[in-house]
PDB file of N, CA, C and O in Angstrom:
ATOM      1  N   MET A   1      81.260 116.736  86.588  1.00  0.00           N
ATOM      2  CA  MET A   1      82.687 116.460  86.139  1.00  0.00           C
ATOM      3  C   MET A   1      83.085 116.554  87.703  1.00  0.00           C
ATOM      4  O   MET A   1      82.687 117.322  88.578  1.00  0.00           O
ATOM      5  N   PRO A   2      83.993 115.519  87.735  1.00  0.00           N
ATOM      6  CA  PRO A   2      84.016 115.181  89.242  1.00  0.00           C
ATOM      7  C   PRO A   2      85.328 115.839  89.393  1.00  0.00           C
ATOM      8  O   PRO A   2      86.020 116.110  88.411  1.00  0.00           O
ATOM      9  N   LEU A   3      85.712 116.122  90.706  1.00  0.00           N
ATOM     10  CA  LEU A   3      87.006 117.306  90.903  1.00  0.00           C
ATOM     11  C   LEU A   3      88.227 116.030  91.706  1.00  0.00           C
ATOM     12  O   LEU A   3      87.946 115.052  92.399  1.00  0.00           O
ATOM     13  N   PRO A   4      89.375 116.463  91.334  1.00  0.00           N
ATOM     14  CA  PRO A   4      90.403 115.863  92.185  1.00  0.00           C
ATOM     15  C   PRO A   4      89.970 116.161  93.754  1.00  0.00           C
ATOM     16  O   PRO A   4      89.568 117.216  94.243  1.00  0.00           O
ATOM     17  N   ARG A   5      90.211 114.746  94.440  1.00  0.00           N
ATOM     18  CA  ARG A   5      90.029 114.947  95.705  1.00  0.00           C
ATOM     19  C   ARG A   5      90.932 115.970  96.544  1.00  0.00           C
ATOM     20  O   ARG A   5      90.480 116.440  97.588  1.00  0.00           O
ATOM     21  N   ARG A   6      91.955 116.245  96.178  1.00  0.00           N
ATOM     22  CA  ARG A   6      92.794 117.662  96.462  1.00  0.00           C
ATOM     23  C   ARG A   6      92.271 118.858  96.597  1.00  0.00           C
ATOM     24  O   ARG A   6      92.630 119.696  97.425  1.00  0.00           O
ATOM     25  N   CYS A   7      91.240 118.998  95.632  1.00  0.00           N
ATOM     26  CA  CYS A   7      90.668 120.245  95.749  1.00  0.00           C
ATOM     27  C   CYS A   7      89.632 120.602  96.853  1.00  0.00           C
ATOM     28  O   CYS A   7      89.075 121.695  96.960  1.00  0.00           O
ATOM     29  N   LEU A   8      89.452 119.495  97.678  1.00  0.00           N
ATOM     30  CA  LEU A   8      88.323 119.613  98.894  1.00  0.00           C
ATOM     31  C   LEU A   8      89.627 119.241  99.764  1.00  0.00           C
ATOM     32  O   LEU A   8      89.361 118.166 100.300  1.00  0.00           O
ATOM     33  N   ALA A   9      90.695 119.584 100.075  1.00  0.00           N
ATOM     34  CA  ALA A   9      91.294 119.283 101.188  1.00  0.00           C
ATOM     35  C   ALA A   9      91.141 120.063 102.040  1.00  0.00           C
ATOM     36  O   ALA A   9      90.889 121.251 101.837  1.00  0.00           O
ATOM     37  N   ARG A  10      91.306 119.362 103.507  1.00  0.00           N
ATOM     38  CA  ARG A  10      91.477 120.256 104.894  1.00  0.00           C
ATOM     39  C   ARG A  10      92.688 121.064 104.960  1.00  0.00           C
ATOM     40  O   ARG A  10      93.763 120.754 104.447  1.00  0.00           O
ATOM     41  N   THR A  11      92.420 122.214 105.684  1.00  0.00           N
ATOM     42  CA  THR A  11      93.328 123.014 106.151  1.00  0.00           C
ATOM     43  C   THR A  11      93.917 122.431 107.568  1.00  0.00           C
ATOM     44  O   THR A  11      93.289 121.722 108.354  1.00  0.00           O
ATOM     45  N   SER A  12      95.286 122.899 107.714  1.00  0.00           N
ATOM     46  CA  SER A  12      96.210 122.118 108.837  1.00  0.00           C
ATOM     47  C   SER A  12      95.710 122.869 110.214  1.00  0.00           C
ATOM     48  O   SER A  12      96.246 122.619 111.294  1.00  0.00           O
ATOM     49  N   THR A  13      94.725 123.734 110.087  1.00  0.00           N
ATOM     50  CA  THR A  13      94.568 124.045 111.602  1.00  0.00           C
ATOM     51  C   THR A  13      92.761 124.073 111.534  1.00  0.00           C
ATOM     52  O   THR A  13      92.094 123.917 110.511  1.00  0.00           O
ATOM     53  N   LYS A  14      92.291 124.291 112.775  1.00  0.00           N
ATOM     54  CA  LYS A  14      91.006 124.267 112.976  1.00  0.00           C
ATOM     55  C   LYS A  14      90.337 125.596 112.940  1.00  0.00           C
ATOM     56  O   LYS A  14      89.116 125.671 112.804  1.00  0.00           O
ATOM     57  N   SER A  15      91.216 126.819 113.075  1.00  0.00           N
ATOM     58  CA  SER A  15      91.105 128.022 113.620  1.00  0.00           C
ATOM     59  C   SER A  15      90.314 128.698 112.084  1.00  0.00           C
ATOM     60  O   SER A  15      90.698 128.419 110.948  1.00  0.00           O
ATOM     61  N   THR A  16      89.159 129.616 112.417  1.00  0.00           N
ATOM     62  CA  THR A  16      88.383 129.804 111.087  1.00  0.00           C
ATOM     63  C   THR A  16      88.900 131.815 111.287  1.00  0.00           C
ATOM     64  O   THR A  16      89.649 132.372 112.089  1.00  0.00           O
ATOM     65  N   ILE A  17      87.937 132.424 109.970  1.00  0.00           N
ATOM     66  CA  ILE A  17      87.960 133.617 110.210  1.00  0.00           C
ATOM     67  C   ILE A  17      86.649 134.080 109.633  1.00  0.00           C
ATOM     68  O   ILE A  17      86.120 133.246 108.898  1.00  0.00           O
ATOM     69  N   GLU A  18      86.003 135.206 109.792  1.00  0.00           N
ATOM     70  CA  GLU A  18      85.082 135.466 109.606  1.00  0.00           C
ATOM     71  C   GLU A  18      84.885 136.002 108.157  1.00  0.00           C
ATOM     72  O   GLU A  18      85.804 136.668 107.681  1.00  0.00           O
ATOM     73  N   VAL A  19      83.578 135.732 107.285  1.00  0.00           N
ATOM     74  CA  VAL A  19      83.540 136.375 105.952  1.00  0.00           C
ATOM     75  C   VAL A  19      82.685 137.632 105.935  1.00  0.00           C
ATOM     76  O   VAL A  19      81.520 137.603 106.332  1.00  0.00           O
ATOM     77  N   VAL A  20      83.183 138.581 105.539  1.00  0.00           N
ATOM     78  CA  VAL A  20      82.573 140.100 105.337  1.00  0.00           C
ATOM     79  C   VAL A  20      81.838 140.142 104.088  1.00  0.00           C
ATOM     80  O   VAL A  20      82.681 140.070 103.194  1.00  0.00           O
ATOM     81  N   SER A  21      80.707 140.221 103.607  1.00  0.00           N
ATOM     82  CA  SER A  21      80.033 140.559 102.446  1.00  0.00           C
ATOM     83  C   SER A  21      80.565 142.081 101.961  1.00  0.00           C
ATOM     84  O   SER A  21      80.445 143.077 102.675  1.00  0.00           O
ATOM     85  N   ALA A  22      81.066 142.084 100.858  1.00  0.00           N
ATOM     86  CA  ALA A  22      81.586 143.186 100.304  1.00  0.00           C
ATOM     87  C   ALA A  22      80.522 144.438 100.024  1.00  0.00           C
ATOM     88  O   ALA A  22      80.687 145.656 100.088  1.00  0.00           O
ATOM     89  N   ASP A  23      79.546 143.755  99.740  1.00  0.00           N
ATOM     90  CA  ASP A  23      78.091 144.527  99.498  1.00  0.00           C
ATOM     91  C   ASP A  23      77.618 145.175 100.669  1.00  0.00           C
ATOM     92  O   ASP A  23      77.533 146.394 100.817  1.00  0.00           O
ATOM     93  N   THR A  24      77.270 144.168 101.617  1.00  0.00           N
ATOM     94  CA  THR A  24      76.626 144.678 102.556  1.00  0.00           C
ATOM     95  C   THR A  24      77.218 145.170 104.034  1.00  0.00           C
ATOM     96  O   THR A  24      76.719 145.774 104.984  1.00  0.00           O
ATOM     97  N   GLU A  25      78.705 144.535 103.715  1.00  0.00           N
ATOM     98  CA  GLU A  25      79.598 144.561 105.042  1.00  0.00           C
ATOM     99  C   GLU A  25      79.167 143.872 106.178  1.00  0.00           C
ATOM    100  O   GLU A  25      79.828 144.014 107.207  1.00  0.00           O
ATOM    101  N   GLN A  26      78.081 143.077 106.183  1.00  0.00           N
ATOM    102  CA  GLN A  26      77.461 142.152 106.991  1.00  0.00           C
ATOM    103  C   GLN A  26      78.410 140.732 107.018  1.00  0.00           C
ATOM    104  O   GLN A  26      78.770 140.260 105.939  1.00  0.00           O
ATOM    105  N   ILE A  27      78.764 140.132 108.182  1.00  0.00           N
ATOM    106  CA  ILE A  27      79.106 138.989 108.136  1.00  0.00           C
ATOM    107  C   ILE A  27      78.220 137.615 107.815  1.00  0.00           C
ATOM    108  O   ILE A  27      77.157 137.295 108.347  1.00  0.00           O
ATOM    109  N   ILE A  28      78.971 136.885 106.778  1.00  0.00           N
ATOM    110  CA  ILE A  28      77.906 135.865 106.157  1.00  0.00           C
ATOM    111  C   ILE A  28      78.709 134.658 106.388  1.00  0.00           C
ATOM    112  O   ILE A  28      78.339 133.715 105.689  1.00  0.00           O
ATOM    113  N   GLY A  29      79.689 134.415 107.155  1.00  0.00           N
ATOM    114  CA  GLY A  29      79.926 133.238 107.475  1.00  0.00           C
ATOM    115  C   GLY A  29      81.482 133.189 108.077  1.00  0.00           C
ATOM    116  O   GLY A  29      82.117 134.178 108.443  1.00  0.00           O
ATOM    117  N   THR A  30      81.843 132.115 108.090  1.00  0.00           N
ATOM    118  CA  THR A  30      83.330 131.664 108.349  1.00  0.00           C
ATOM    119  C   THR A  30      83.735 130.793 107.536  1.00  0.00           C
ATOM    120  O   THR A  30      83.003 129.977 106.976  1.00  0.00           O
ATOM    121  N   VAL A  31      84.954 130.892 107.398  1.00  0.00           N
ATOM    122  CA  VAL A  31      85.938 129.705 106.539  1.00  0.00           C
ATOM    123  C   VAL A  31      86.902 129.318 107.531  1.00  0.00           C
ATOM    124  O   VAL A  31      87.085 129.961 108.565  1.00  0.00           O
ATOM    125  N   PRO A  32      87.578 128.173 107.192  1.00  0.00           N
ATOM    126  CA  PRO A  32      89.140 127.836 107.891  1.00  0.00           C
ATOM    127  C   PRO A  32      90.116 128.749 107.622  1.00  0.00           C
ATOM    128  O   PRO A  32      90.112 129.297 106.519  1.00  0.00           O
ATOM    129  N   GLU A  33      91.078 129.052 108.553  1.00  0.00           N
ATOM    130  CA  GLU A  33      92.066 129.888 108.389  1.00  0.00           C
ATOM    131  C   GLU A  33      93.128 129.610 107.614  1.00  0.00           C
ATOM    132  O   GLU A  33      93.643 128.818 108.403  1.00  0.00           O
ATOM    133  N   ALA A  34      93.890 129.625 106.677  1.00  0.00           N
ATOM    134  CA  ALA A  34      94.552 128.902 105.671  1.00  0.00           C
ATOM    135  C   ALA A  34      96.271 129.554 106.541  1.00  0.00           C
ATOM    136  O   ALA A  34      96.407 130.684 107.009  1.00  0.00           O
ATOM    137  N   ARG A  35      97.023 128.789 106.532  1.00  0.00           N
ATOM    138  CA  ARG A  35      98.510 128.719 107.013  1.00  0.00           C
ATOM    139  C   ARG A  35      99.152 128.641 106.042  1.00  0.00           C
ATOM    140  O   ARG A  35      98.651 128.217 105.001  1.00  0.00           O
ATOM    141  N   ASP A  36     100.263 128.977 106.110  1.00  0.00           N
ATOM    142  CA  ASP A  36     101.401 128.674 104.907  1.00  0.00           C
ATOM    143  C   ASP A  36     101.686 127.450 103.917  1.00  0.00           C
ATOM    144  O   ASP A  36     101.951 127.393 102.717  1.00  0.00           O
ATOM    145  N   THR A  37     101.550 126.676 104.734  1.00  0.00           N
ATOM    146  CA  THR A  37     101.410 125.077 104.077  1.00  0.00           C
ATOM    147  C   THR A  37     100.278 124.922 103.390  1.00  0.00           C
ATOM    148  O   THR A  37     100.441 124.450 102.265  1.00  0.00           O
ATOM    149  N   ASP A  38      98.957 125.220 103.768  1.00  0.00           N
ATOM    150  CA  ASP A  38      97.677 125.544 102.903  1.00  0.00           C
ATOM    151  C   ASP A  38      97.580 126.260 101.905  1.00  0.00           C
ATOM    152  O   ASP A  38      96.809 125.884 101.022  1.00  0.00           O
ATOM    153  N   VAL A  39      98.185 127.271 101.764  1.00  0.00           N
ATOM    154  CA  VAL A  39      98.505 128.540 100.414  1.00  0.00           C
ATOM    155  C   VAL A  39      99.521 127.274  99.758  1.00  0.00           C
ATOM    156  O   VAL A  39      98.935 126.569  98.937  1.00  0.00           O
ATOM    157  N   ASP A  40     100.641 126.997  99.969  1.00  0.00           N
ATOM    158  CA  ASP A  40     101.910 126.497  99.057  1.00  0.00           C
ATOM    159  C   ASP A  40     100.766 125.149  98.612  1.00  0.00           C
ATOM    160  O   ASP A  40     100.859 124.949  97.401  1.00  0.00           O
ATOM    161  N   LEU A  41      99.961 124.408  99.137  1.00  0.00           N
ATOM    162  CA  LEU A  41      99.264 123.121  98.475  1.00  0.00           C
ATOM    163  C   LEU A  41      98.405 123.921  97.507  1.00  0.00           C
ATOM    164  O   LEU A  41      98.616 123.715  96.312  1.00  0.00           O
ATOM    165  N   ALA A  42      97.589 124.687  97.800  1.00  0.00           N
ATOM    166  CA  ALA A  42      96.655 125.410  96.723  1.00  0.00           C
ATOM    167  C   ALA A  42      97.167 125.810  95.817  1.00  0.00           C
ATOM    168  O   ALA A  42      96.446 125.642  94.834  1.00  0.00           O
ATOM    169  N   VAL A  43      98.477 126.486  95.482  1.00  0.00           N
ATOM    170  CA  VAL A  43      98.817 126.961  94.718  1.00  0.00           C
ATOM    171  C   VAL A  43      99.800 126.021  93.932  1.00  0.00           C
ATOM    172  O   VAL A  43     100.066 126.230  92.748  1.00  0.00           O
ATOM    173  N   SER A  44     100.258 125.111  94.557  1.00  0.00           N
ATOM    174  CA  SER A  44     100.909 123.857  93.658  1.00  0.00           C
ATOM    175  C   SER A  44      99.806 123.158  92.897  1.00  0.00           C
ATOM    176  O   SER A  44     100.017 122.840  91.726  1.00  0.00           O
ATOM    177  N   SER A  45      98.718 122.910  93.434  1.00  0.00           N
ATOM    178  CA  SER A  45      97.327 122.164  92.894  1.00  0.00           C
ATOM    179  C   SER A  45      96.978 122.953  91.859  1.00  0.00           C
ATOM    180  O   SER A  45      97.266 122.485  90.758  1.00  0.00           O
ATOM    181  N   ALA A  46      96.389 124.118  91.870  1.00  0.00           N
ATOM    182  CA  ALA A  46      96.360 125.113  90.827  1.00  0.00           C
ATOM    183  C   ALA A  46      97.632 125.118  89.425  1.00  0.00           C
ATOM    184  O   ALA A  46      97.453 125.096  88.207  1.00  0.00           O
ATOM    185  N   ARG A  47      98.504 125.144  89.985  1.00  0.00           N
ATOM    186  CA  ARG A  47     100.033 125.310  89.054  1.00  0.00           C
ATOM    187  C   ARG A  47      99.695 123.914  88.194  1.00  0.00           C
ATOM    188  O   ARG A  47      99.593 123.902  86.967  1.00  0.00           O
ATOM    189  N   GLN A  48      99.524 122.626  89.137  1.00  0.00           N
ATOM    190  CA  GLN A  48      99.106 121.698  88.249  1.00  0.00           C
ATOM    191  C   GLN A  48      97.946 121.590  87.309  1.00  0.00           C
ATOM    192  O   GLN A  48      98.103 121.123  86.181  1.00  0.00           O
ATOM    193  N   ALA A  49      96.762 122.017  87.751  1.00  0.00           N
ATOM    194  CA  ALA A  49      95.518 122.177  86.959  1.00  0.00           C
ATOM    195  C   ALA A  49      95.787 122.821  85.769  1.00  0.00           C
ATOM    196  O   ALA A  49      95.447 122.305  84.704  1.00  0.00           O
ATOM    197  N   PHE A  50      96.515 124.186  85.828  1.00  0.00           N
ATOM    198  CA  PHE A  50      96.659 125.043  85.135  1.00  0.00           C
ATOM    199  C   PHE A  50      97.128 124.619  83.830  1.00  0.00           C
ATOM    200  O   PHE A  50      96.606 124.854  82.741  1.00  0.00           O
ATOM    201  N   ASP A  51      98.657 123.668  84.197  1.00  0.00           N
ATOM    202  CA  ASP A  51      99.011 123.080  83.078  1.00  0.00           C
ATOM    203  C   ASP A  51      98.624 121.500  82.481  1.00  0.00           C
ATOM    204  O   ASP A  51      99.087 120.990  81.461  1.00  0.00           O
ATOM    205  N   ASP A  52      97.808 120.999  83.269  1.00  0.00           N
ATOM    206  CA  ASP A  52      97.351 120.003  82.658  1.00  0.00           C
ATOM    207  C   ASP A  52      96.579 120.211  81.648  1.00  0.00           C
ATOM    208  O   ASP A  52      95.536 120.823  81.876  1.00  0.00           O
ATOM    209  N   PRO A  53      96.895 119.721  80.121  1.00  0.00           N
ATOM    210  CA  PRO A  53      96.149 119.848  79.093  1.00  0.00           C
ATOM    211  C   PRO A  53      94.419 119.364  79.052  1.00  0.00           C
ATOM    212  O   PRO A  53      93.587 119.924  78.337  1.00  0.00           O
ATOM    213  N   ALA A  54      94.129 118.226  79.971  1.00  0.00           N
ATOM    214  CA  ALA A  54      92.722 118.349  80.245  1.00  0.00           C
ATOM    215  C   ALA A  54      92.252 119.119  81.452  1.00  0.00           C
ATOM    216  O   ALA A  54      91.126 118.946  81.918  1.00  0.00           O
ATOM    217  N   GLY A  55      93.073 119.921  81.926  1.00  0.00           N
ATOM    218  CA  GLY A  55      92.867 120.834  82.909  1.00  0.00           C
ATOM    219  C   GLY A  55      91.753 121.879  82.694  1.00  0.00           C
ATOM    220  O   GLY A  55      91.215 122.099  81.609  1.00  0.00           O
ATOM    221  N   TRP A  56      91.501 122.434  83.744  1.00  0.00           N
ATOM    222  CA  TRP A  56      90.695 124.155  83.861  1.00  0.00           C
ATOM    223  C   TRP A  56      90.847 124.846  82.820  1.00  0.00           C
ATOM    224  O   TRP A  56      89.934 125.193  82.070  1.00  0.00           O
ATOM    225  N   ALA A  57      92.354 125.172  82.658  1.00  0.00           N
ATOM    226  CA  ALA A  57      92.415 126.138  81.458  1.00  0.00           C
ATOM    227  C   ALA A  57      92.123 125.887  79.975  1.00  0.00           C
ATOM    228  O   ALA A  57      91.804 126.622  79.040  1.00  0.00           O
ATOM    229  N   HIS A  58      92.319 124.762  80.089  1.00  0.00           N
ATOM    230  CA  HIS A  58      91.777 124.152  78.604  1.00  0.00           C
ATOM    231  C   HIS A  58      90.549 123.697  78.202  1.00  0.00           C
ATOM    232  O   HIS A  58      90.291 123.166  77.121  1.00  0.00           O
ATOM    233  N   GLY A  59      89.670 123.963  79.271  1.00  0.00           N
ATOM    234  CA  GLY A  59      88.147 123.372  79.565  1.00  0.00           C
ATOM    235  C   GLY A  59      87.210 124.771  78.773  1.00  0.00           C
ATOM    236  O   GLY A  59      87.545 125.954  78.717  1.00  0.00           O
ATOM    237  N   SER A  60      86.001 124.126  78.244  1.00  0.00           N
ATOM    238  CA  SER A  60      84.941 124.717  77.957  1.00  0.00           C
ATOM    239  C   SER A  60      84.669 125.353  78.641  1.00  0.00           C
ATOM    240  O   SER A  60      84.983 125.058  79.794  1.00  0.00           O
ATOM    241  N   PRO A  61      83.900 126.662  78.406  1.00  0.00           N
ATOM    242  CA  PRO A  61      83.082 127.732  79.087  1.00  0.00           C
ATOM    243  C   PRO A  61      82.042 126.627  79.660  1.00  0.00           C
ATOM    244  O   PRO A  61      81.848 126.604  80.876  1.00  0.00           O
ATOM    245  N   GLU A  62      81.593 126.015  79.098  1.00  0.00           N
ATOM    246  CA  GLU A  62      80.448 125.000  79.803  1.00  0.00           C
ATOM    247  C   GLU A  62      81.087 123.842  80.512  1.00  0.00           C
ATOM    248  O   GLU A  62      80.436 123.289  81.398  1.00  0.00           O
ATOM    249  N   ARG A  63      81.985 123.524  80.293  1.00  0.00           N
ATOM    250  CA  ARG A  63      83.077 122.553  81.073  1.00  0.00           C
ATOM    251  C   ARG A  63      82.712 122.939  82.677  1.00  0.00           C
ATOM    252  O   ARG A  63      82.148 122.357  83.604  1.00  0.00           O
ATOM    253  N   ARG A  64      83.470 124.492  82.440  1.00  0.00           N
ATOM    254  CA  ARG A  64      84.082 125.104  83.889  1.00  0.00           C
ATOM    255  C   ARG A  64      82.871 125.472  84.414  1.00  0.00           C
ATOM    256  O   ARG A  64      82.964 125.665  85.626  1.00  0.00           O
ATOM    257  N   ALA A  65      81.519 125.685  83.873  1.00  0.00           N
ATOM    258  CA  ALA A  65      80.391 125.991  84.358  1.00  0.00           C
ATOM    259  C   ALA A  65      79.866 124.970  85.095  1.00  0.00           C
ATOM    260  O   ALA A  65      79.434 125.217  86.220  1.00  0.00           O
ATOM    261  N   ASN A  66      79.831 123.815  84.628  1.00  0.00           N
ATOM    262  CA  ASN A  66      79.790 122.654  85.482  1.00  0.00           C
ATOM    263  C   ASN A  66      80.021 122.071  86.437  1.00  0.00           C
ATOM    264  O   ASN A  66      79.403 121.301  87.171  1.00  0.00           O
ATOM    265  N   ALA A  67      81.582 122.751  86.371  1.00  0.00           N
ATOM    266  CA  ALA A  67      82.493 122.264  87.485  1.00  0.00           C
ATOM    267  C   ALA A  67      82.312 123.172  88.825  1.00  0.00           C
ATOM    268  O   ALA A  67      82.691 122.954  89.976  1.00  0.00           O
ATOM    269  N   ILE A  68      81.756 124.021  88.390  1.00  0.00           N
ATOM    270  CA  ILE A  68      81.595 124.990  89.263  1.00  0.00           C
ATOM    271  C   ILE A  68      80.031 125.129  90.153  1.00  0.00           C
ATOM    272  O   ILE A  68      79.749 125.549  91.275  1.00  0.00           O
ATOM    273  N   GLU A  69      79.387 124.664  89.251  1.00  0.00           N
ATOM    274  CA  GLU A  69      77.901 124.306  89.566  1.00  0.00           C
ATOM    275  C   GLU A  69      78.032 122.744  90.655  1.00  0.00           C
ATOM    276  O   GLU A  69      77.365 122.646  91.686  1.00  0.00           O
ATOM    277  N   TRP A  70      78.797 121.867  90.278  1.00  0.00           N
ATOM    278  CA  TRP A  70      79.210 120.509  90.984  1.00  0.00           C
ATOM    279  C   TRP A  70      79.988 120.936  92.180  1.00  0.00           C
ATOM    280  O   TRP A  70      79.785 120.277  93.200  1.00  0.00           O
ATOM    281  N   LEU A  71      80.700 121.756  92.233  1.00  0.00           N
ATOM    282  CA  LEU A  71      81.541 122.049  93.557  1.00  0.00           C
ATOM    283  C   LEU A  71      80.367 122.593  94.230  1.00  0.00           C
ATOM    284  O   LEU A  71      80.003 121.956  95.219  1.00  0.00           O
ATOM    285  N   CYS A  72      79.706 123.609  93.922  1.00  0.00           N
ATOM    286  CA  CYS A  72      78.507 124.421  94.667  1.00  0.00           C
ATOM    287  C   CYS A  72      77.280 123.880  95.586  1.00  0.00           C
ATOM    288  O   CYS A  72      76.690 124.346  96.561  1.00  0.00           O
ATOM    289  N   ALA A  73      77.156 122.594  94.772  1.00  0.00           N
ATOM    290  CA  ALA A  73      76.208 121.434  95.013  1.00  0.00           C
ATOM    291  C   ALA A  73      76.895 120.798  96.135  1.00  0.00           C
ATOM    292  O   ALA A  73      76.239 120.510  97.136  1.00  0.00           O
ATOM    293  N   ALA A  74      78.248 120.528  96.070  1.00  0.00           N
ATOM    294  CA  ALA A  74      78.793 119.387  96.832  1.00  0.00           C
ATOM    295  C   ALA A  74      79.213 120.329  98.045  1.00  0.00           C
ATOM    296  O   ALA A  74      79.243 119.646  99.069  1.00  0.00           O
ATOM    297  N   ILE A  75      79.578 121.781  98.316  1.00  0.00           N
ATOM    298  CA  ILE A  75      79.662 122.126  99.422  1.00  0.00           C
ATOM    299  C   ILE A  75      78.341 122.293 100.222  1.00  0.00           C
ATOM    300  O   ILE A  75      78.349 122.060 101.431  1.00  0.00           O
ATOM    301  N   SER A  76      77.087 122.730  99.521  1.00  0.00           N
ATOM    302  CA  SER A  76      75.892 123.051 100.048  1.00  0.00           C
ATOM    303  C   SER A  76      75.463 122.053 100.284  1.00  0.00           C
ATOM    304  O   SER A  76      75.199 121.889 101.475  1.00  0.00           O
ATOM    305  N   GLY A  77      75.212 121.069  99.486  1.00  0.00           N
ATOM    306  CA  GLY A  77      74.490 119.749  99.751  1.00  0.00           C
ATOM    307  C   GLY A  77      72.677 120.010  99.442  1.00  0.00           C
ATOM    308  O   GLY A  77      71.637 119.538  99.901  1.00  0.00           O
ATOM    309  N   GLU A  78      73.094 121.165  98.269  1.00  0.00           N
ATOM    310  CA  GLU A  78      71.718 122.034  97.749  1.00  0.00           C
ATOM    311  C   GLU A  78      72.025 121.620  96.138  1.00  0.00           C
ATOM    312  O   GLU A  78      73.092 121.128  95.771  1.00  0.00           O
ATOM    313  N   PRO A  79      70.845 121.924  95.220  1.00  0.00           N
ATOM    314  CA  PRO A  79      71.008 121.962  94.064  1.00  0.00           C
ATOM    315  C   PRO A  79      71.741 123.228  93.794  1.00  0.00           C
ATOM    316  O   PRO A  79      71.438 124.115  94.592  1.00  0.00           O
ATOM    317  N   ALA A  80      72.951 123.690  92.556  1.00  0.00           N
ATOM    318  CA  ALA A  80      73.749 124.420  92.420  1.00  0.00           C
ATOM    319  C   ALA A  80      73.063 125.850  92.298  1.00  0.00           C
ATOM    320  O   ALA A  80      73.677 126.788  92.808  1.00  0.00           O
ATOM    321  N   ASN A  81      71.656 126.146  91.571  1.00  0.00           N
ATOM    322  CA  ASN A  81      71.125 127.282  91.694  1.00  0.00           C
ATOM    323  C   ASN A  81      70.605 127.974  93.230  1.00  0.00           C
ATOM    324  O   ASN A  81      70.182 129.121  93.378  1.00  0.00           O
ATOM    325  N   SER A  82      70.783 126.853  94.377  1.00  0.00           N
ATOM    326  CA  SER A  82      70.797 127.501  95.652  1.00  0.00           C
ATOM    327  C   SER A  82      71.739 128.366  95.863  1.00  0.00           C
ATOM    328  O   SER A  82      71.490 129.420  96.447  1.00  0.00           O
ATOM    329  N   CYS A  83      72.987 128.054  95.415  1.00  0.00           N
ATOM    330  CA  CYS A  83      74.401 128.805  95.723  1.00  0.00           C
ATOM    331  C   CYS A  83      74.739 130.123  95.240  1.00  0.00           C
ATOM    332  O   CYS A  83      75.524 130.892  95.796  1.00  0.00           O
ATOM    333  N   TRP A  84      74.066 130.353  94.111  1.00  0.00           N
ATOM    334  CA  TRP A  84      73.564 131.779  93.446  1.00  0.00           C
ATOM    335  C   TRP A  84      72.771 132.717  94.436  1.00  0.00           C
ATOM    336  O   TRP A  84      72.982 133.856  94.853  1.00  0.00           O
ATOM    337  N   ARG A  85      71.832 131.840  94.636  1.00  0.00           N
ATOM    338  CA  ARG A  85      70.950 132.727  95.379  1.00  0.00           C
ATOM    339  C   ARG A  85      71.708 133.046  96.843  1.00  0.00           C
ATOM    340  O   ARG A  85      71.541 134.198  97.244  1.00  0.00           O
ATOM    341  N   ALA A  86      72.333 132.370  97.494  1.00  0.00           N
ATOM    342  CA  ALA A  86      73.208 132.469  98.826  1.00  0.00           C
ATOM    343  C   ALA A  86      74.384 133.765  98.362  1.00  0.00           C
ATOM    344  O   ALA A  86      74.548 134.675  99.174  1.00  0.00           O
ATOM    345  N   SER A  87      74.993 133.780  97.337  1.00  0.00           N
ATOM    346  CA  SER A  87      75.819 134.726  97.060  1.00  0.00           C
ATOM    347  C   SER A  87      75.061 136.309  96.981  1.00  0.00           C
ATOM    348  O   SER A  87      75.680 137.362  97.134  1.00  0.00           O
ATOM    349  N   GLY A  88      73.491 136.189  96.687  1.00  0.00           N
ATOM    350  CA  GLY A  88      72.997 137.431  97.002  1.00  0.00           C
ATOM    351  C   GLY A  88      73.002 137.999  95.313  1.00  0.00           C
ATOM    352  O   GLY A  88      72.505 139.082  95.005  1.00  0.00           O
ATOM    353  N   LYS A  89      73.540 137.225  94.484  1.00  0.00           N
ATOM    354  CA  LYS A  89      73.404 137.804  92.851  1.00  0.00           C
ATOM    355  C   LYS A  89      72.625 136.938  91.980  1.00  0.00           C
ATOM    356  O   LYS A  89      72.637 137.128  90.764  1.00  0.00           O
ATOM    357  N   GLY A  90      71.752 135.727  92.667  1.00  0.00           N
ATOM    358  CA  GLY A  90      70.746 135.226  91.789  1.00  0.00           C
ATOM    359  C   GLY A  90      69.528 135.336  92.043  1.00  0.00           C
ATOM    360  O   GLY A  90      68.690 134.890  91.259  1.00  0.00           O
TER     361      GLY A  90
END
C-alpha cells in the first residue's frame, strides 16, 4: 500500500537526537530533531489521515499491518521481517 509522500517528509533541520532503547538503555541510533513546524506538519497530516474515510483509522487490521511492513521495508531497504528483528522483539 503506497503511503502519501508527506509521510516521508524531511525535517526542517539537520540536527539529530540519540534514540535510547527503553529495554537496554543503550543508544540504538539517531533520528532527526523535530522543530515546531515539523510537529505541526505531522499533527496536521495525522488529522487528515484520521478523518479520511479511506485513511488509516478506517482500514482493516490487515491493511494497516501491510502499511507498517511497507514503511519498514522502505526505511530499512530490507524485507519487513528484518525490522522486527532490529526492534529486538522478533
